[in-house]
RODO-2510 file (C-alpha; in nm, 4 decimals, decimal comma):
residues 355
     n   res          X          Y          Z
     1     m     2,9553    -7,3256    -7,8568
     2     s     2,7945    -7,5054    -8,1306
     3     i     2,4614    -7,6680    -8,1033
     4     r     2,5569    -7,9451    -8,2296
     5     d     2,8351    -8,0381    -7,9940
     6     f     2,7015    -7,9252    -7,6390
     7     s     2,7520    -8,1931    -7,3311
     8     l     2,8527    -8,1835    -7,0167
     9     r     3,1716    -7,9536    -7,0293
    10     t     3,5084    -7,9911    -6,8283
    11     r     3,6289    -7,6446    -6,9290
    12     w     3,4927    -7,5371    -6,5304
    13     l     3,6869    -7,8806    -6,4279
    14     g     3,9742    -8,0388    -6,5214
    15     t     3,8700    -8,3767    -6,6239
    16     a     4,0563    -8,5498    -6,3124
    17     a     3,9072    -8,3010    -6,0968
    18     f     3,5543    -8,4002    -6,2515
    19     a     3,6052    -8,7357    -6,1954
    20     i     3,7065    -8,7178    -5,8286
    21     l     3,4233    -8,5058    -5,7711
    22     t     3,1789    -8,7016    -5,9364
    23     s     3,2904    -8,9964    -5,6937
    24     f     3,2486    -8,8435    -5,3776
    25     l     2,9271    -8,7771    -5,4957
    26     l     2,7933    -9,1076    -5,5964
    27     a     2,9753    -9,3085    -5,3374
    28     g     2,8688    -9,0617    -5,0836
    29     c     3,1741    -8,9586    -4,9186
    30     g     3,4951    -8,7922    -4,9182
    31     g     3,3184    -8,4561    -4,8382
    32     t     3,2444    -8,2664    -4,5040
    33     t     2,9577    -8,1771    -4,3093
    34     g     2,7317    -7,8936    -4,4442
    35     g     2,4924    -7,6411    -4,3975
    36     g     2,1904    -7,5562    -4,5300
    37     v     2,1267    -7,4842    -4,9027
    38     g     1,8826    -7,2859    -4,9693
    39     t     1,7550    -7,0676    -5,2543
    40     v     1,9944    -6,7704    -5,4490
    41     h     1,9155    -6,4453    -5,4417
    42     y     1,9382    -6,2525    -5,7370
    43     a     1,7702    -5,9119    -5,8670
    44     l     1,7023    -5,8665    -6,2272
    45     p     1,8551    -5,5456    -6,4456
    46     s     1,6544    -5,2471    -6,4510
    47     v     1,4818    -5,2060    -6,8180
    48     p     1,2791    -5,0545    -6,9902
    49     t     0,9298    -5,2417    -6,9931
    50     t     0,6955    -5,0628    -7,2108
    51     a     0,5414    -5,2042    -7,5265
    52     v     0,7349    -5,1598    -7,8424
    53     s     0,5355    -5,1042    -8,1273
    54     i     0,6822    -5,2982    -8,3753
    55     d     0,7501    -5,1067    -8,7330
    56     s     0,9768    -5,0555    -8,9591
    57     s     1,2230    -4,8416    -8,7511
    58     s     1,2160    -5,1134    -8,4710
    59     s     1,1793    -5,4254    -8,6871
    60     t     1,5536    -5,5259    -8,7011
    61     n     1,6691    -5,4722    -8,3178
    62     v     1,2933    -5,6828    -8,2589
    63     t     1,3518    -5,9448    -8,4760
    64     k     1,7715    -5,9478    -8,3168
    65     d     1,6355    -6,0156    -7,9949
    66     a     1,3485    -6,2495    -8,0750
    67     l     1,5829    -6,4741    -8,2516
    68     g     1,8312    -6,4610    -7,9874
    69     a     1,5619    -6,5881    -7,7528
    70     a     1,3860    -6,8367    -7,9901
    71     t     1,6547    -6,9653    -8,1855
    72     g     2,0058    -6,8915    -8,0209
    73     t     1,8995    -6,9893    -7,7084
    74     l     1,8957    -7,4155    -7,8717
    75     d     2,1860    -7,6297    -7,7670
    76     s     2,1506    -8,0529    -7,7468
    77     s     2,0666    -8,0862    -7,4049
    78     a     1,6646    -8,1114    -7,4101
    79     a     1,7279    -8,0611    -7,0347
    80     g     1,8511    -7,7018    -7,0810
    81     v     1,7167    -7,3383    -7,0791
    82     s     1,5781    -7,1033    -7,2584
    83     g     1,7208    -6,7552    -7,2958
    84     f     2,0125    -6,5685    -7,4774
    85     t     2,3188    -6,6338    -7,6633
    86     r     2,5269    -6,3871    -7,8510
    87     s     2,7580    -6,5402    -8,1322
    88     n     3,0560    -6,3137    -8,0336
    89     n     3,0888    -6,3705    -7,6618
    90     t     2,9201    -6,0423    -7,5909
    91     v     2,6678    -6,2107    -7,4471
    92     k     2,6585    -6,6048    -7,3886
    93     l     2,4330    -6,8219    -7,2290
    94     h     2,6936    -7,0326    -7,0093
    95     l     2,4412    -7,1128    -6,7474
    96     n     2,3410    -7,4056    -6,9652
    97     e     2,6844    -7,5871    -6,9051
    98     a     2,5652    -7,5024    -6,5049
    99     v     2,2367    -7,6405    -6,5205
   100     a     2,3795    -7,9649    -6,7039
   101     l     2,6476    -7,9656    -6,4245
   102     a     2,3571    -7,9794    -6,1695
   103     n     2,1325    -8,1915    -6,3590
   104     k     2,3965    -8,4656    -6,3671
   105     f     2,4452    -8,4388    -5,9917
   106     v     2,0821    -8,4349    -5,9572
   107     a     1,9177    -8,6926    -6,0989
   108     k     2,2365    -8,9394    -6,0655
   109     g     2,4212    -8,8752    -5,7056
   110     a     2,1288    -8,7872    -5,4847
   111     t     2,1481    -9,1059    -5,2797
   112     a     1,9959    -9,1117    -4,9167
   113     d     2,3663    -9,1261    -4,7577
   114     m     2,5028    -8,8276    -4,9076
   115     q     2,2583    -8,6068    -4,6799
   116     g     2,4759    -8,2701    -4,5727
   117     l     2,7726    -8,3662    -4,7681
   118     t     2,9884    -8,0637    -4,9109
   119     a     3,2651    -8,1590    -5,1785
   120     t     3,5409    -7,8907    -5,2842
   121     v     3,7926    -7,9575    -5,5961
   122     n     4,0279    -7,7878    -5,8002
   123     c     3,8904    -7,6254    -6,1624
   124     s     4,1059    -7,6612    -6,5071
   125     t     4,3482    -7,4164    -6,4792
   126     t     4,2469    -7,1660    -6,1648
   127     g     3,9601    -7,1622    -5,8524
   128     t     3,7206    -7,3837    -5,6702
   129     i     3,3867    -7,5271    -5,7412
   130     k     3,1831    -7,6535    -5,4248
   131     v     2,9188    -7,8863    -5,4349
   132     t     2,6474    -7,8973    -5,0796
   133     t     2,3578    -8,1017    -5,0248
   134     s     2,0896    -8,0967    -4,8207
   135     g     1,8145    -8,3125    -4,7777
   136     n     1,5965    -8,2207    -5,1215
   137     d     1,8211    -7,9629    -5,2198
   138     w     2,1819    -7,8915    -5,4175
   139     r     2,3992    -7,6106    -5,4261
   140     i     2,6715    -7,5651    -5,6752
   141     d     2,8848    -7,2588    -5,5870
   142     f     3,1601    -7,1450    -5,8364
   143     n     3,4861    -6,9230    -5,6881
   144     n     3,7083    -6,7795    -5,9945
   145     c     3,6628    -7,1462    -6,1614
   146     g     3,8276    -7,1598    -6,5226
   147     d     4,0697    -7,0670    -6,7335
   148     p     4,1488    -6,6478    -6,7364
   149     a     4,2063    -6,6857    -7,1003
   150     l     3,8977    -6,7670    -7,1747
   151     y     3,6365    -6,7118    -6,9173
   152     v     3,5664    -6,7711    -6,5027
   153     t     3,2852    -6,7899    -6,3278
   154     d     3,2360    -6,6839    -6,0159
   155     g     2,8453    -6,7206    -5,7888
   156     s     2,6256    -6,9888    -5,7531
   157     i     2,3316    -7,2001    -5,8570
   158     a     2,1427    -7,3961    -5,6448
   159     a     1,8453    -7,6910    -5,7023
   160     t     1,5692    -7,6886    -5,4282
   161     n     1,3059    -7,9461    -5,3570
   162     v     1,4172    -8,2142    -5,5985
   163     q     1,2491    -8,5084    -5,6766
   164     r     1,3156    -8,7921    -5,9085
   165     t     1,1391    -9,1284    -5,9982
   166     g     1,3192    -9,4070    -6,1590
   167     t     1,6883    -9,4059    -6,2430
   168     a     1,7765    -9,2431    -6,5896
   169     s     2,0390    -9,4710    -6,7343
   170     s     1,7097    -9,6910    -6,7339
   171     p     1,4366    -9,5151    -6,8839
   172     p     1,1069    -9,4398    -6,7526
   173     f     1,2477    -9,1649    -6,4962
   174     s     1,2327    -8,8289    -6,4539
   175     v     1,3379    -8,5091    -6,2129
   176     s     1,1933    -8,1759    -6,1281
   177     a     1,4038    -7,9330    -5,9326
   178     h     1,3197    -7,5200    -5,8557
   179     y     1,6273    -7,3445    -6,0026
   180     s     1,8283    -7,0183    -5,9007
   181     y     2,1120    -6,8450    -5,9733
   182     d     2,3467    -6,5887    -5,9935
   183     l     2,6509    -6,6386    -6,1790
   184     t     2,9160    -6,3928    -6,3344
   185     f     3,1171    -6,5044    -6,6152
   186     t     3,4497    -6,2879    -6,6732
   187     y     3,6300    -6,3057    -7,0482
   188     n     3,9490    -6,2269    -7,1704
   189     s     4,1143    -6,1654    -6,8242
   190     g     3,8450    -5,9415    -6,7012
   191     a     3,8143    -5,7562    -7,0804
   192     t     3,4452    -5,8242    -7,0605
   193     q     3,1746    -5,9048    -6,7553
   194     i     2,8587    -6,1039    -6,7942
   195     e     2,6080    -6,1418    -6,5282
   196     e     2,3538    -6,4124    -6,5548
   197     m     2,0261    -6,4481    -6,2818
   198     g     1,7203    -6,5756    -6,2726
   199     k     1,4819    -6,8972    -6,1333
   200     f     1,2910    -7,1124    -6,2775
   201     d     1,0752    -7,4718    -6,2441
   202     i     1,2237    -7,7474    -6,4598
   203     n     1,0081    -8,1543    -6,5053
   204     f     1,2532    -8,3463    -6,7399
   205     g     1,2732    -8,6930    -6,8228
   206     d     1,1884    -9,0173    -7,0372
   207     d     0,8269    -9,1714    -7,0000
   208     g     1,0223    -9,5233    -7,1461
   209     s     0,9069    -9,4036    -7,5320
   210     n     1,2875    -9,2902    -7,6074
   211     i     1,1650    -8,9315    -7,6486
   212     l     1,3589    -8,6658    -7,3780
   213     t     1,1066    -8,3801    -7,2656
   214     s     1,2053    -8,1325    -7,0761
   215     v     0,9285    -7,8465    -6,9602
   216     i     1,0178    -7,5693    -6,8217
   217     t     0,7685    -7,3308    -6,5923
   218     n     0,7552    -6,9862    -6,4125
   219     g     1,0832    -6,9006    -6,5231
   220     e     1,2697    -6,4928    -6,5568
   221     m     1,6612    -6,4949    -6,6372
   222     g     1,8615    -6,1834    -6,6850
   223     i     2,1579    -6,0756    -6,8485
   224     a     2,3644    -5,7588    -6,7294
   225     n     2,6556    -5,6899    -6,9643
   226     i     2,8270    -5,5419    -6,6648
   227     t     3,0899    -5,3536    -6,9245
   228     t     2,8632    -5,2372    -7,1407
   229     g     2,6236    -5,1219    -6,8919
   230     k     2,3103    -5,2991    -7,1553
   231     s     2,0849    -5,5750    -7,0020
   232     i     1,8204    -5,8245    -7,1237
   233     v     1,5270    -5,9374    -6,9170
   234     v     1,3505    -6,2976    -7,0485
   235     s     1,0280    -6,3492    -6,8314
   236     n     0,6884    -6,5213    -6,7852
   237     i     0,9148    -6,8414    -6,9463
   238     n     0,7109    -7,1811    -7,0572
   239     r     0,8426    -7,3463    -7,2577
   240     t     0,8317    -7,7417    -7,3621
   241     r     1,1760    -7,9165    -7,5366
   242     s     1,1673    -8,2725    -7,6425
   243     c     1,4421    -8,4821    -7,8482
   244     d     1,3709    -8,8140    -8,0224
   245     s     1,7195    -8,9592    -7,9727
   246     y     2,0004    -8,8846    -7,7059
   247     d     2,2337    -9,0432    -7,5092
   248     s     2,1207    -9,1681    -7,1758
   249     s     2,4515    -9,0848    -6,9469
   250     t     2,4716    -8,6962    -7,0588
   251     w     2,0522    -8,6392    -7,1746
   252     t     2,2524    -8,4641    -7,5415
   253     c     2,0086    -8,4639    -7,7544
   254     t     2,1573    -8,7067    -8,1035
   255     g     1,8458    -8,6694    -8,3403
   256     t     1,5812    -8,3820    -8,3798
   257     f     1,4931    -8,1080    -8,1392
   258     s     1,2137    -7,9304    -8,1045
   259     e     1,0926    -7,6385    -7,8383
   260     y     0,7525    -7,3962    -7,8300
   261     g     0,6600    -7,1740    -7,5788
   262     g     0,6396    -6,8465    -7,4504
   263     y     0,8113    -6,5903    -7,2697
   264     t     0,8216    -6,1739    -7,2473
   265     v     1,1592    -6,0086    -7,3704
   266     a     1,2657    -5,6478    -7,2590
   267     g     1,5862    -5,4674    -7,2813
   268     d     1,8107    -5,1672    -7,3637
   269     v     1,8729    -5,2463    -7,7169
   270     c     1,4610    -5,2922    -7,8191
   271     g     1,3955    -5,0202    -7,6246
   272     g     1,0947    -5,1914    -7,4318
   273     s     0,9466    -5,5341    -7,4324
   274     f     0,7300    -5,7455    -7,6544
   275     t     0,6060    -6,1183    -7,6097
   276     v     0,7069    -6,3858    -7,7868
   277     t     0,4931    -6,6893    -7,9417
   278     v     0,6228    -7,0345    -8,0416
   279     p     0,3193    -7,2242    -8,1411
   280     s     0,3454    -7,6306    -8,0814
   281     a     0,2333    -7,6730    -8,3873
   282     s     0,4879    -7,5073    -8,5695
   283     p     0,7998    -7,5898    -8,3241
   284     i     1,0908    -7,4619    -8,3638
   285     t     1,3024    -7,7611    -8,5036
   286     v     1,6795    -7,8538    -8,5649
   287     d     1,8066    -8,1513    -8,6985
   288     l     2,1358    -8,2022    -8,4154
   289     g     2,1570    -8,5721    -8,5829
   290     a     2,2805    -8,3862    -8,9381
   291     g     2,5132    -8,1559    -8,7393
   292     a     2,2581    -7,8528    -8,7620
   293     q     2,2924    -7,5207    -8,6318
   294     h     1,9955    -7,3176    -8,6938
   295     p     1,6114    -7,4118    -8,6778
   296     y     1,5113    -7,6176    -9,0610
   297     s     1,0898    -7,5172    -8,9618
   298     g     0,8831    -7,3175    -8,7088
   299     i     0,6927    -6,9874    -8,6774
   300     i     0,8110    -6,7061    -8,4151
   301     q     0,5512    -6,4811    -8,3216
   302     v     0,6071    -6,1366    -8,2076
   303     d     0,3665    -5,9416    -8,0007
   304     g     0,4075    -5,5681    -7,9622
   305     a     0,1968    -5,2306    -7,9031
   306     h    -0,1058    -5,1043    -8,0769
   307     n    -0,1466    -5,4697    -8,1729
   308     s     0,1259    -5,4838    -8,4365
   309     q     0,2878    -5,8119    -8,5239
   310     l     0,6390    -5,9808    -8,6570
   311     i     0,5811    -6,2964    -8,7699
   312     i     0,9339    -6,4786    -8,8240
   313     t     0,8621    -6,8267    -9,0772
   314     v     1,1415    -7,0224    -9,0532
   315     n     1,2538    -7,1608    -9,4327
   316     d     1,5689    -7,3713    -9,3608
   317     d     1,8928    -7,4237    -9,1369
   318     e     2,1627    -7,3281    -9,3623
   319     l     2,4078    -7,0274    -9,3152
   320     g     2,4641    -6,7906    -9,6421
   321     t     2,2306    -6,9966    -9,8784
   322     t     2,0808    -6,8588   -10,2001
   323     g     1,7278    -6,7658   -10,0479
   324     a     1,5932    -6,7042    -9,7116
   325     a     1,6600    -6,8779    -9,4475
   326     y     1,3391    -6,7228    -9,2779
   327     d     1,1262    -6,4265    -9,3918
   328     l     0,9440    -6,1697    -9,1824
   329     h     0,5802    -6,0793    -9,1674
   330     l     0,5221    -5,7314    -9,0479
   331     a     0,1307    -5,6758    -8,9410
   332     g    -0,0532    -5,4426    -8,7935
   333     d     0,2086    -5,1343    -8,7963
   334     p    -0,0120    -4,8428    -8,7312
   335     d     0,1998    -4,6356    -9,0290
   336     t     0,1810    -4,8672    -9,2847
   337     t     0,0086    -5,1826    -9,4494
   338     d     0,1531    -5,5300    -9,4299
   339     t     0,4608    -5,5934    -9,4657
   340     v     0,6562    -5,9102    -9,5804
   341     v     1,0452    -5,9508    -9,6583
   342     v     1,1951    -6,1785    -9,8059
   343     g     1,5534    -6,2826    -9,7677
   344     g     1,6327    -6,2818    -9,4094
   345     e     1,9821    -6,4661    -9,3239
   346     w     2,0897    -6,6453    -9,0036
   347     s     2,3606    -6,4740    -9,0471
   348     l     2,2143    -6,1687    -8,8555
   349     d     2,3562    -6,3295    -8,5536
   350     a     2,6721    -6,2225    -8,5950
   351     d     2,4720    -5,8950    -8,4777
   352     w     2,3711    -5,9828    -8,1764
   353     g     2,6507    -5,9120    -7,9490
   354     t     2,5246    -5,5331    -7,9338
   355     i     2,3700    -5,5069    -7,5689
***
């Protein structure tokens, strides 16, 4: 899934099934009485957490994971979630699709006459998806949902304490909720299994300025490659994302997309943890309106043990062009003097599937 064509997908649900489910929710009929919703319980993967010293021997893996968190997360939904994506599908954050689906219901369908509703429909090829509402809480349960030749989804995502002002179709509007989830994606008829789990608070909307902004706080997420046994955890997620032009029916960005904030990364590949900061003065910026797939500007600061630091400076969004898409400044290395590496290319993301 490229960031330029991200939208509310129907690969879990057939188009007709999605329309039926949406009509159930918007009309407040066609469902059955359900129980409480509640949060989704999960356990983060166990990963090494000792701070990594960023030096010439560790900088490659640190760079991969820092870029995976800071730029591989980008999709065109300004209400999307920060996390890892891997271009070869070994690890890919399909959570954004689940959140986009949940956000659509949360922002547009939670009417007073829908309380206690449960609606279930068939997915595109196999399995079912069920939506349950209770007061200001929503829950979506996936049961072997999707296409086994591609991937199927199992598990749940819940949006609790949902609060809304205004309507998404006519700004100003805002939506806030607490999300929790535990989802398993099975690829290629069982060849690979990825589990994603975590929680975050989100507040997104348009204050009438035609800029779609979302803020995520108190976030943590884990991605476990069940097939290889390797995992990665992103915690202390606090980020702000905005877009200056968007589709008001899907909250899909059609213009310039930017993001800044911070989080902690810990994983099996880098062998420990480090912190990532994208300063508000130099946000990761992508021209989605031009069909770009990588940032064209921004600074990513990575801090490790012993005051070691890696500064990633984004230069352009092109893949495989002459010159460096980003430069690396390795500072505070206890064994060497500061080093500037010129020539980093976005093709590095082909190697992000190492977990």
